C-alpha angles and dihedrals in degrees: 000000000000113000124230108292094021125118120235119225110184114198121202123210091250093052092046092051090049092048092047090051089046086054091053090049091054091049096054092093096039099069165039092186123190096189145004125228112196121200107227137268104001094038095057098082099044091042088059092052096044091044090055094044092047098037094239112153102173104086125171133178134221109197116214127165116204111140102064097166101027089246112053121047105230134188114320114246120190104215097175127011127216113278115260092239090061095041085055091063114108094020091301095306099097096245105155092030122112116209116203133192134157094235145006111210115161096357094239094115093046090050092056090053093042090055087057096043105024097175097037117122108248118208133176134176093225132025135192120206096251092056097034097092090063095054126083099192134018139152108219133019118208129186120271092247093057121107112207115215105206119207093244089058097051144070130190114285143144115283119212116228116256093242112070113239095022098114122154 
């Protein structure tokens, strides 16, 4: 949940799908790409949409845990590295590989993957200023103090008005 002073940015399934398709559209001139590496878990959904739109069938994951309590970004843990066959693309530099994630926040996760695939093309649906320099393509930039609520993290519930005391 958004901490005190943070802005909430809820994203519906419809909006996320439109934004992921917009990301694919922006990527059409950036390839060609031989493979996608999605950063789990957030990169799984946009990677599926981008793979469909761009006709990419070779999809790999890199599994990195960073948000351990859904609020504070903790120490990064690489749970699964990129397969050697994917790391070999582009003479081992990642050239021709598209890396997808839902969001770049601080850029720490992107930096870990960029160290593995330095010439890969990095794309996220959303970007915050601190992580933006590590990303090649994104759709929407939000302020650093914005907490994005992704559709897979939400259920239907009452939303309080922005102005206190403005009920019903």
